[in-house]
N, C-alpha and C positions, 0 to 999 in steps of 0.2 A: 412723845412716842413717834417713831417714823411712819412713813407710808408703808402699809403692809397689804398683802394679798389675802383676801378672805373669800374663798369660794369664787363666785363670779363677779366680785366687786373689790374695789380698793377700800381700805379702812384707814382713817387717820385719827390718832388718839382713841382708838378702840371703837370708832363709829363709822358708818358708811360715808364715803367721801367721793363725790363726783369731781374729777379733774376738769376744770374749765381752763384751757390752755391757749396761749398764743405763741407763735414762733417769734423769736427775737434774734435778728441778725442772720448771717454776717453782714455788716454794713461797710460801705465804702468810707474812706476818711471823711467824717462829717461831724463837726463840733456840736451840732444840734442833737445828736444822739448820745445819751449816756444813761446809765442806770439811775443816777440821781434825778434826772429829768423824767425819764420814761416810766420807771417802775410805779411811782404814785399814780400816774395816768392809767397804767395797765390795771392797777387795783380798782380804781374808780370805775373802769369799764366792766367790772365784775369778774375778772380773771383771778384765779388763785394759783396759777402756775405758768411758767414759760418753758418753751422748748428751744434749746440752743444747739447749733450744728457743729460745735467744737467742744472739747472738754474744757470747762471754764476754770478760771483762776479763783483764788480765794476772795479777791475783791468783788467779783460779780456775785459769788455765792453769799458773801456777807451782805451785800446790798439787797439781794433777794430776800434774805432772812429778815432784814429790818422792815421790809414791806410785806411780810407774811406771804411770800411767794415761794412755791416749791420750784426747783429747777430740774428739768428733764433733759440731760445732755445726750447728744448723739456723738459717738466716736467717729471722727472724720479720718478715714484711712482709704487707701486705694482699692476699695472693694469693687471698683469697676474695671480693674485690671486682672490679668490671669494669675491669681495668687495660688493656683494649684501647681502650675508648671514653674512658677517663680515663688517658691515658698518663703523666701526672705521677706516678701511683702507682708505675708501673714504673720511671720514671727516678729517683725518690727511693730506691726499693729498690736499684737498681743503684749509685747514688752512695754510699749508706750501706755497702753490702757492700764496695765497692772501698776506701773509706776505712778500714774495719776491717782489710782484708787488707794494706793498706800498712803497718799497724802490727804485725800479728801473723802474717803469712803464713809466717814462718820460725821460729815458736816450736817448740821440740822436742816439746812435748806435743800439738801440733795434728796430728791423725791424718788427717782427711778433712773435707770440707765438703758440706753439703746446702743447696742454694740456695732450697728451699721445701719445703712439706709439704702434701700432700693438697688440691689445688685441688678444691673441691666439684663434684660431677658436673653439677649443673644450671647452675652458672656456667661450667664448661668448655663445655658445650653452647651456652649463650647467647652466649658470646664467639666460639665457633668453635674446635673442638679443634685444627685445623691451625695457626691463628694463635697459640693458647696455647702449643703445643709449640714453635713457632718462637721465641717470646720466651723460653721456658725455655732453649732452646739458646743464645740470645743472652746470657742471664745467665751460663750456664755458661762460655761462651767468654770472656766478660769476666773472670770469676774466674780461669780458667786462664791468661789472658794476664798477670794480675797476680801469680799464684802458680803458675808452671809445674810445680812439683814436687808440688803438692797434689792428691790425688784428689778430684774434684768430681762430684756427682750431684744428683738431685732425688728426694725421698722420695714415691713413688707408692703407690697402693693398688688393689685389684682392680677397683673400679668405674670407674676411668679408666686401665686398663692401656695403652690406646692412646696415652696422653700420654707414653710413655717417650721422653725426649729422646735425640736421635741423638748429641749431642756429649758425653754423660756418660762418665766413666771407668769407672763401675760402675753396676749397677742396684740401687737402694735401694727396699725394698718394706715397707710396713706390712701386717700380716696378723693377723687374729683368727679362729681356728678352734678351737673348744673340744673337738672330737673329734680325737684323735691320728690316727685313720685318715684323716679328711678332710685333715688337715694333711699327712700323708705323701703323699697323692695329689696335692695341689696344688703342693708344693714343686718337683717336677721341671719343672713348667710354667715356672717363673721362669727356668730356664736358656734356654728358647726365647724368652721375652720379651727376655732380655738380649742375645741374639746372642753375639758373641765375648767378652763381658766378664764380670767376676765378679758374683755376686749376694750382696747383704747384706740380711738381714732387719732392718729398722730399728725395728719395733715388734711385740711379741707379749705378750699378758698375759691375766689373768683377774681379773674383779671378785669380791672376796670378800664383797660384800653380796648379790649374786645367786647366788653359789656359796659352798661351804664353803672354809675355809682348807686343809682336808685335800685337797680337789680341786685347789686351786692348787699345793699341795706336790707333787702327783703330776704335774700337767700341765706345769708350767714346766720342770723338768729334762728331761722327755720331749721337749719342743719343742726344747731345745738339742741333745739327742742326734739328733733327726730332722733338724734343720738341718745338723748336721755330716755325718750319713750321706748326706744329699742332695747333698753337695758344695758347699754354700753357703760363702762366705768369712767369714761372721760372722752372729751373731744377737743381737738386742737384746730384753731383757725390760723391759716397761713395768709398774711403775715402781719406783724405789727406795723411795718412801714413799707412804702414803695421804694425807699432807698435800700438797695440790695446789691450785694457783691457775690459773684460766683467764680471760683477758681481765679481769684485775684482781679477779675474784670468787673467794672460797674455795669449793671444791667439796666437798660433804659427802655427796652421794648416790652416789659411786663410791669404791671402795677397791681399787685395783689394786696397792698397794704390797707390797714384800717386808717392810717394817716398818710398824707401826701409827702412827697420828698421835702417840702419846705416845713414839714411838721404840723401843718393845719389838718384839722379833723375832717374825715369823710362822713357822710350821713350815717354810715353803718355804725359808727361809734356811739352815737346817741341812741340808736335802736338797741344796741347791745347793753347799754346801761339800764335799759328798761326790761331786759329779758331775764326772767327768773326761771330757774330750773328745779322746781320741787319734784319729789317723787310723784309720778303720774297717779292721779286719784280721780275716780269717777265722781260726778256730782252727787249721785245717789248710790253709795256703795252697796253691792249685793250682800245678802247675809250668807255666810258660809257655815257649814257644819263640818268640823274636823272630826273624822272618824278613825279611831285607832282600835285594831283588834289584837288581842294578845292571848297567848297561852304559855303559862310558866315563864313570863317575861319580867318578873320583878327586878331582876338584876340590871335590866337595860331600860325599863319603862320610865324610871324617874327622869332620866335625861331627856327623853322624848316629851314628857309632860311639862318639865320646866321650860323647854324651848317653846312649846305650844302656848303656855301661859304668858310667855314674854312676847308673843307676836304683836307687832305694831299695826293693828287694824281695828277699825271702830265697831265692827258688827260680826261676831262669830261665836260659836259655841264649840265645846270640846266634848265629844262622846267617846267613851272607852267601853269596849265590849270584852268582857273577861270570858274567854272561850274554854271554860272548864279547867282553870288553872289549879294546881295542887301545891304551889309554892306560896310565897307571901304576897302575891299580886293583890288579892282581895284586901288585905290589911293596908297595903300601900294606897289603893284607890280610896278606901274609907277615910284615910288621913289627908287626902289631897283636896283642897278647896278649889272651886272654880271649874269643876268638871261634872259631867253626868256619867255615872258608871252603871253598867248592867252586867249581871252575872248569869251565865248560861251553863247548862250541861254541855259537855264537849259536842260540837256540831260541825266543826270545820271552818276554814277561813271564809269561804264564800257565804255560808249561812250566817256567820257572825257579821260580816260586812252588810248583808241584807238587813239584819236586825238593827244594826246601827243606823242604816238609812231610814228604816221604818220609824225609829224613835226620834229622828232628827227633825229640825224645824227650818233649816236653811234652804234657800233656793238653789244653792250650789253645794254639792257633796264633795269634800276633799278627803281622799283616803291617803293615809300614810302608815308606815309600819312602826312597831314598838322599838326597833333598833335605829330609827331615824331621828334627826333633830332638825326641824325646819328652820331655815334662815328667818331672821326677825321680820323681813319684808316679803316672806313667801306669799301670803294672801294678798298683800297690796299689789304685787306684780300680777298675780292671777286675776284680781279684780279688773285691772286695766286691760288684760288680755281678753277676758270674757266680754267686757262692755265695748270693745272695739272690734269684735269679730262675731261671726255666727257659729263658731265651732260648738259642737255639743260637749266635747271634753277637751281639756287642755292639761298638759304636763310640762315638765322641765327637767333639767339635769338632776341626777342624784349623785352626789360627790362623796368620795371616800375621805374621811378625816386623815390627817397626816399620821402614818403608822409609826409606832414606837418600838417595833421589834422586827426582826427579819421575817418571822413567820407571818406577821400581819402585812408586811410589805409585799410578800409573795402573793397572798390572797387578794391584795388590793390590785396588783398588776396583772393577775391571771385572767384569762378570758372567761366569758360566760356569766358575768355579773348582769343583773337586771339593767336594761337600757332601752332607749327609745329607737324606733326605726322610722326614718323620714322618707316620705315620697318626694318632697321638695324642701325648700328652705323654711316653709311655714306649716306644711301639712304633714301630719304623722300617720303612719300605718299602725304603729303600736306605741303605747305608753305604759311603762311599768307601774304596778299597783302601789309601789312605795311613794309615788308622786303622780297621782291620778285624780283629777277633779272633773266632775261631770254635772251638767245641769240636771236638776231633779226630774224635769219633764222627760228628758231623754232616758234617764235611768229607769223611770217607771215604764216608759214605752216598751223597752226590751225586756222588762222583768228582772232587772238587776243581774247579780252574778249567778252562775249556774252552780248549784249546791254540790254537784258531783266532784268539783275541784276543791279538795280539802286543804292542800298546802301550797300549791303552785299551779300555774296555768290558767287561773281564773281571769287574770287581767288580759291575757292573750285572747281568750274566748270572748271576753266582754268587748274588747276593742273591735274584733272581727264582726261581732253582731251589731255593734253600733254602726259600722261602715256599711254592713249589709242592709241596714234599715234606712240608708240614705244620708246618714250624718257624716260630718267630718271631724277629725281630731286635729287640734292645734298644738303648738309648742311655744313656750315662753322661756327664752334662754336666760332671763334674769331671775326667774323664780326657781330656787333650788332648795334641796334638802341635803343635809349631811346623812349619809347612809353607811353605817358601820358594816364592814365586810366580815366574813367568818374569821374567827381569831386564830385558827390553826389550819394547816393544809388538810388535815383529816376532816375537819368540819366542812371545809370548802368542798372537798370531793364528795362528802355525804350530801351536801346541798345540790351538787351537780347531778348526783344520782337521782335525787328527788325531782329535779327539773326534767331529766330523761323520762321518768315515769309519767310526769304530767304531760309531756309531749305525746306519749302514747295515748292518753285519754283524748288529747286534742285531735290526734290523727283519726281516732274512731268517730269523732263528731264532725270533723272538717277534713275528710281525706283529700278533697280537691285542693287544699292549700299546702300539700306536702309533695315532695319529690322522693326519690329513693334515698336521698341523703338526709332528709329532715324537712323542716319548715321551709317553704319556698317564699321568701320575702320578696315583695315587689320593690321595696325601697332600700335605702342604705342603712346598715346597722352601725350605730355609733357606740364606740367602746371607750370613750374618755380621752384618748390621745389626740393631739393636735394633728392637723393635716400636713404631715411631713412625708416627703417622697421616700420610698424604699427602693432598693435596687430591683429593676424589672418592672416597676410601675410604668404605665403608659400615660403620657401627657397629651391632652388635646391642645396642640400648639398652633394649629392653623398654617396657612401657606407661608413658607419661609420663616416659620416660627414667630409670627407677629400677630397672632390673635390677641385682642386687647384683654380678654378674660380667659386665662388658661387654667384648666382644671385637670384633675386626675380621673382616670377611669377606675372607680372603686365600687364594690358593693359592701365594703366594710371599712370603717375608719381604723386607724392604728389603735392598738391597745395602749394603756397607760405605761409610762416608764416606771422602772423601779426608782424610788426616791434616792436622792444623791448619795447619802451615806451607805445605802444598801446596793447601789449600782456598781457592783464589783464583779470580777470574773466568776467567783463562786456563787454570788447572788444570781447572776444571769443564767448560770448553769442550772441552779436549783429551779429557777422559774421555767426554763425549758422543760425540765423533767415534770414539773407540776402541770404545765400546759399539755404535755404529751399524755399524762395520765388522764387529764380531763377529756381529751379527745377520744380516749378509749372508753372511759366509764360512762359518760353521758349517753353516747350512742348505744352502748350495751344495755343500759337500763331502759332506754326507749324501746329497743328491739325485743328485749326479754319480757316487756310488758305489753307487747302486741303492736308496737309501732314499727316504722321503717328503720333501716339499719344505719350504718355509719354515715356521719355527716361528710359530705364532699365539699370541701372549700373551693371557692372559685379559684382556678389556677391563675397564678401570676404570669404575665407575659415574661418569658425568659429574657434576661438581659441580652441586648444585641451583641453578637460576637464582635470582638475588638477588630474592626476592619483596619487593615494596614493602610494608613493614610500617607499620602505625600503632603507635606505641609509647606506653606509659604508664609512669610511675614512681609506685609506691605506697610509702608509708612506714608501717611497722608497728612497734609496740613489744612488749616482753615475749614475744619469740619468735614473733610473728606472721609467717608465711611463705607461700610459694606453696601449700603443702599446705592451709592454712586457706582460701585463695582457691579452690582447686580443689574442696574439699569443698562450699563454698557454691555454686559455679557448678553442680556436678552435681545439686544439689537444685532448680535453676532452669532446667532444660531443656538445659544443656550436656551433651555426651557425650564419652567417650574417643575419640580420633582414631586411625584405623589408619595414617595417614601418619607415618612415623618422624621427620619433620622438625617435627611439631607434637604437642601433647599433648591438647588438647580442641578440639571443634568445636561450633558452633551454626549449623545450616543450612549456608550456604556460607562461613561465617567460621571461620578456624582460629586457634588461640591457643597460645602457648608462654610460659612464665614461668620466672624464676630469682630466687632470693633471695640477696643478698650476705651474706657473713659478715665484718662490719667490726670485730668485737671489742667492740662496744658493745651496749646493750640495744635500740637502735633501728636497724633495718636497712631497706634499700630492697628492694622486689620489682620487678623489671623485667618488663614484659608486652609481648609482641609479637603483633600481630594481622595477619592477611592482608587484612583489610578493616575497615570501620567496624562497631562493635558499640555501638549507642546506649545499651543498658541496662547495659553493663559497669561504667561509672563508678559508677552507683548501687549495683550489686551489690557492688562492692569497698568502697564506703562502708558498706554494710550489714554486711559481714564485719569491719569494724573498722579498715580502712585509711584513710589520708589521701592524697588525690591530691596529688602533688608535681610542680611544673613540671619538664619534662625539660630 
């Protein structure tokens, strides 16, 4: 069975699988490097996969398979050039990728595919980030159509985190942080960039020319452990060997390898052989009480109970509170072993949850819904999160199963589903009740759930009161539950009406937390989609577009995409209609029940008007780039420009530039101007450039 995506993790042969990867090549001509020699050594070092930077041939794939190594290839194409204005670059990349997939898509050693790697920041900005992301999505969708079973993504990096493709199966990220504390702080952010999908660290390394081999031997095993503890689905060390070739040239001023150029081992290799990466588990696992409340849920409860009974955790109990059901719920509970069931007269969701907590014995209370199916390691990841933090409550993603109908695909992608709200990468403002775990001491301190909330809103009130009592809420991106969405648009709209009525109750109790348009969240609302830029979004790019960590100004993440087979013009039109109805019905229900009126979404920054640019193309050799041009211009009267759409200005003329990365010693620098600049050509010539006809 091939590598598959399962919620926030990879599975292999139906079981969770952590990819422990090392990059392999490209090498200069060197007879000491060959799969026959290297792959057994790579396996002995504990790796189960390799990342290669070209589309491999059958010989390499076969050799990897013989050594039980999965291959994660990157498609090497000119993504550092202007493939928007020169579309043949993109078309050739697409054609070569599909040709290779036709031959090798079902090879058993092929694990996943990366359609590109680190589009340079200045080129993404020059081409237009939204246009770039759209073409990355197009390339991913073409690959998935050719190889439906193969997980596909694009290898991103912090400076362009806004380019995260929406169509990818997982989030692939290159990251170089030499301080373990900085790495540990950044990794949780990747779960939020990824939305509903897994996170795979596709590059991490340390140069032993600028640092000692002893530092490398300490940092790289630590990075693997931190990646595992952060709930990533894999981590890649860069690189197998110091012998390295880039754009046809042998690189001698970097040494990232685990082995030296002569093939001898660095100290890090022995440390990696001793590094084991089991699922993080506290020495003394806390006891959990899983509490499920149901009313007339016989049709959906069995799947929830089966998943809970299959949880891989040493110490937990399952409590089911039957809140006055009139269907076959009681019969189902009586026939299910391994649970404790309690039958109540109808009392409402909050009262039922409080009763379940009262009858429980665990030190941590884990609430979920009868239409959820917790992942097998749901509690294991929560145990790690609770024992390594002081948070009073912790939650995680609730993911929609793959829909099997157009109706279900619409309700899965529509806005308004229960979700978390984050104040920062690790601290939440709100956790939905379908995935909410709380320490018993904190639960008792605030008196549990407020019984006036019968069907919804109880979790919002509960989280607000926890925070008002001085507690913090945490988030564990690796701990997830499958949460079935409403089966039809009508049931979805009925649910949204109920949410609106619950918000009216919340308004009466917490008026200070509302504005005229609804709940006034302090944090960012996450809606399942990956962090992909939309037209009009604002990027914090820094001076001349060179901030090392560039993010979007958003108070809401994108919503989920329609699944591939339903992502059609008619499907997208139906989704827009459903979202429009939701935007009317939920505020109407809130207002008619005594709450504030229509929700006012945060306005998007309108797309900047297409400024008529004068464009120049400059050619430079031996690494000559826009940085050389900028330095020269700054000594001749040009200044840094405060407008984020431009880099430099001279009087009323604004300038932006980008340098392509073509893989040769000669590269073009593209210059855009808001108006004529008579002396710019001469200044560029003085800086060593050659003016090229556009």
